[in-house]
C-alpha positions as CSV (number, residue, x, y, z in Angstrom):
1,A,0.0,0.0,0.0
2,V,1.0,3.6,-0.6
3,V,0.3,5.9,2.2
4,S,0.6,9.7,2.2
5,T,-0.7,12.6,4.1
6,Q,-3.5,13.1,1.6
7,S,-4.8,9.6,1.0
8,T,-4.1,5.9,1.0
9,G,-4.0,3.7,-2.0
10,I,-2.7,0.4,-3.4
11,R,0.4,0.4,-5.5
12,I,0.4,-2.1,-8.4
13,L,3.8,-2.6,-10.0
14,L,4.0,-4.2,-13.5
15,H,7.3,-5.0,-15.0
16,G,7.8,-5.9,-18.8
17,D,9.9,-5.4,-21.9
18,S,7.1,-3.4,-23.5
19,F,3.5,-2.6,-23.2
20,I,0.7,-2.2,-25.8
21,Y,-2.0,0.5,-25.9
22,H,-4.3,0.2,-22.8
23,Q,-2.7,-2.9,-21.7
24,I,-1.9,-1.8,-18.2
25,R,-5.2,-0.1,-17.7
26,K,-7.1,-3.3,-18.8
27,I,-5.1,-5.5,-16.6
28,V,-5.9,-3.4,-13.6
29,G,-9.6,-3.1,-14.6
30,M,-10.0,-6.8,-15.1
31,T,-8.2,-7.6,-11.8
32,I,-10.4,-5.1,-9.8
33,A,-13.5,-6.4,-11.4
34,V,-12.7,-10.1,-10.4
35,L,-11.5,-9.1,-6.8
36,R,-14.8,-7.1,-6.2
37,N,-16.8,-10.2,-7.5
38,V,-18.3,-8.2,-10.3
39,A,-16.8,-10.4,-13.0
40,P,-16.7,-14.2,-12.9
41,A,-13.5,-15.6,-11.6
42,D,-12.9,-17.5,-14.8
43,H,-13.3,-14.4,-16.9
44,L,-9.8,-13.4,-16.1
45,K,-8.4,-16.4,-17.9
46,K,-10.9,-15.9,-20.8
47,S,-9.7,-12.3,-21.3
48,F,-6.3,-13.8,-22.6
49,S,-8.0,-15.8,-25.3
50,K,-8.4,-14.6,-28.9
51,E,-12.1,-14.3,-28.5
52,R,-13.8,-10.9,-28.2
53,T,-14.1,-10.3,-24.4
54,D,-15.5,-7.5,-22.4
55,V,-12.6,-6.1,-20.3
56,P,-13.0,-3.0,-18.1
57,L,-10.7,-0.1,-18.8
58,A,-9.4,1.4,-15.6
59,P,-8.9,5.2,-15.5
60,G,-5.5,6.5,-16.6
61,L,-5.2,8.7,-13.6
62,G,-2.5,7.2,-11.5
63,L,-0.7,5.4,-14.3
64,V,3.0,6.4,-14.1
65,L,6.2,5.1,-15.8
66,D,8.0,4.4,-12.4
67,E,11.4,3.2,-13.6
68,V,13.3,2.3,-16.8
69,R,15.8,-0.5,-16.2
70,M,18.7,-0.9,-18.6
71,T,19.3,-4.7,-17.8
72,R,20.5,-5.7,-21.2
73,Y,22.8,-2.6,-21.6
74,N,24.2,-3.2,-18.1
75,K,24.8,-6.9,-18.9
76,K,26.6,-6.2,-22.2
77,F,28.5,-3.0,-21.3
78,G,28.3,-2.4,-17.6
79,E,31.3,-4.6,-16.6
80,D,33.5,-4.1,-19.7
81,G,35.8,-1.7,-17.8
82,I,34.9,1.2,-20.1
83,H,31.2,1.9,-19.4
84,K,29.6,2.4,-16.2
85,P,26.2,0.5,-15.5
86,L,23.1,2.6,-15.7
87,V,21.4,2.2,-12.3
88,W,19.0,4.3,-10.1
89,E,20.1,3.0,-6.7
90,P,22.5,6.0,-6.0
91,Y,19.6,8.5,-6.7
92,E,16.8,6.5,-5.2
93,E,16.2,8.9,-2.3
94,K,16.0,11.9,-4.6
95,V,13.8,10.1,-7.1
96,T,11.4,9.1,-4.4
97,E,11.2,12.6,-3.1
98,F,10.5,14.0,-6.6
99,K,7.8,11.4,-7.1
100,M,6.1,12.2,-3.9
101,N,6.2,16.0,-4.3
102,H,5.5,16.4,-8.0
103,I,3.8,13.3,-9.3
104,L,1.9,11.3,-6.6
105,S,0.7,14.5,-4.8
106,V,-0.9,15.8,-8.0
107,I,-2.5,12.3,-8.6
108,H,-3.9,12.3,-5.1
109,K,-5.2,15.9,-5.3
110,K,-7.0,15.3,-8.6
111,E,-8.5,12.0,-7.4
112,K,-9.7,13.7,-4.2
113,A,-11.3,16.6,-6.3
114,E,-12.9,14.5,-9.2
115,S,-13.3,11.0,-7.6
116,T,-12.1,9.4,-10.9
117,M,-11.7,5.9,-9.5
118,F,-14.8,6.1,-7.3
119,Q,-17.0,7.0,-10.3
120,W,-15.3,4.3,-12.5
121,L,-16.1,1.6,-9.8
122,Q,-19.8,2.5,-10.1
123,T,-19.6,1.6,-13.9
124,L,-18.4,-2.0,-13.3
125,K,-21.9,-3.3,-12.7
126,K,-22.9,-2.1,-16.1
127,H,-20.6,-4.6,-17.9
128,T,-21.9,-7.8,-19.1
129,F,-18.4,-9.6,-19.4
130,Y,-19.4,-11.3,-22.5
131,T,-17.2,-13.5,-24.4
132,G,-17.2,-14.4,-28.2
133,D,-18.5,-12.7,-31.3
134,V,-22.1,-12.2,-30.2
135,L,-22.4,-8.8,-28.6
136,P,-24.8,-8.1,-25.8
137,S,-28.3,-6.7,-26.8
138,I,-27.3,-3.3,-25.2
139,L,-24.5,-2.9,-27.7
140,V,-26.4,-4.3,-30.6
141,G,-29.3,-1.8,-29.9
142,G,-26.8,1.0,-29.8
143,G,-25.2,-0.1,-33.0
144,D,-28.6,-0.2,-34.7
145,Q,-29.3,3.3,-33.4
146,K,-26.0,4.5,-34.6
147,S,-26.6,2.9,-38.0
148,E,-30.0,4.5,-38.3
149,T,-28.4,7.9,-37.5
150,N,-25.8,7.5,-40.1
151,E,-28.4,6.6,-42.7
152,Q,-30.3,9.7,-41.9
153,S,-27.2,11.7,-42.1
154,T,-26.2,10.2,-45.4
155,E,-29.7,11.0,-46.9
156,E,-29.4,14.6,-45.6
157,Q,-26.0,15.0,-47.1
158,T,-27.3,13.7,-50.4
159,E,-30.1,16.2,-50.4
160,K,-27.8,19.0,-49.7
161,Q,-25.5,17.9,-52.4
162,A,-28.4,17.7,-54.9
163,E,-29.5,21.3,-53.8
164,K,-26.0,22.6,-54.4
165,Q,-25.8,21.0,-57.7
166,T,-29.1,22.5,-58.7
167,E,-28.0,26.0,-57.6
168,K,-24.7,25.6,-59.4
169,Q,-26.4,24.6,-62.6
170,A,-28.9,27.5,-62.3
171,G,-25.9,29.9,-61.8
172,I,-24.2,28.5,-64.9
173,E,-27.4,28.9,-66.9
174,N,-27.8,32.5,-65.7
175,K,-24.2,33.3,-66.5
176,T,-24.5,31.8,-69.9
177,E,-27.6,34.0,-70.6
178,E,-25.7,37.1,-69.4
179,E,-22.8,36.2,-71.6
180,V,-25.1,35.7,-74.6
181,S,-26.8,39.1,-73.9
182,V,-23.5,40.8,-73.5
183,T,-22.2,39.2,-76.7
184,D,-25.3,40.4,-78.6
185,Q,-24.9,43.9,-77.4
186,T,-21.2,43.9,-78.3
187,E,-22.1,42.6,-81.8
188,K,-24.6,45.4,-82.2
189,E,-22.2,48.0,-81.0
190,S,-19.6,46.6,-83.4
191,D,-22.0,46.7,-86.3
192,G,-22.8,50.3,-85.4
193,N,-19.2,51.3,-85.2
194,G,-18.5,49.6,-88.6
195,E,-21.4,51.4,-90.4
196,H,-20.2,54.7,-88.8
197,Y,-16.5,54.0,-90.0
198,V,-17.8,53.2,-93.6
199,S,-19.8,56.4,-93.6
200,R,-16.8,58.5,-92.5
201,L,-14.6,56.7,-95.1
202,K,-17.1,57.6,-98.0
203,E,-17.1,61.3,-96.8
204,S,-13.3,61.5,-96.8
205,I,-13.2,60.0,-100.4
206,H,-15.9,62.5,-101.5
207,D,-14.0,65.3,-100.0
208,A,-10.7,64.3,-101.7
209,Q,-12.4,64.0,-105.2
210,S,-14.0,67.5,-104.7
211,F,-10.6,69.0,-103.8
212,D,-9.1,67.5,-107.0
């Protein structure tokens, strides 16, 4: 147990070469569920099978990387006479002091204010601890509702896209009509300018002949 001036808790220390996403939180969640008699005792063993299994996910508050051990490095280089082994023992007192003042104290303070673990414990009774490919009815119902919502959303998106396409087409038609109108007006103006130019040209020729 871990005892401080703020609260008392249980320390669970897990050691491994590497961990996958949510592995530690699921291990802790499943262990607590079995110890509190919320999950069947054999469900702990079933959770290691390849079948789909309901495993509670414990809160992330309190999850801390406690120590990194350079076991392989120390074994290979720590005693070669050139390198020094990488160990924490000489700094253990300072490390412990830092964890208590800057990590564990923050965790305890937040847990006391938000009751994260207490609230999570209340959700354990909602788990069905199913095993296999058949999902519980509550999840299936939720899936159907989600599917229906997605279908409605898809229909709405299709209608909006159709409306945008119609507006776009109408805009193109209006633009085309405006372009045609402008073109007609330009042609008329061009024709008028041409006739005026021809008239001026004839007058110039007539004036030249009269001068001769």
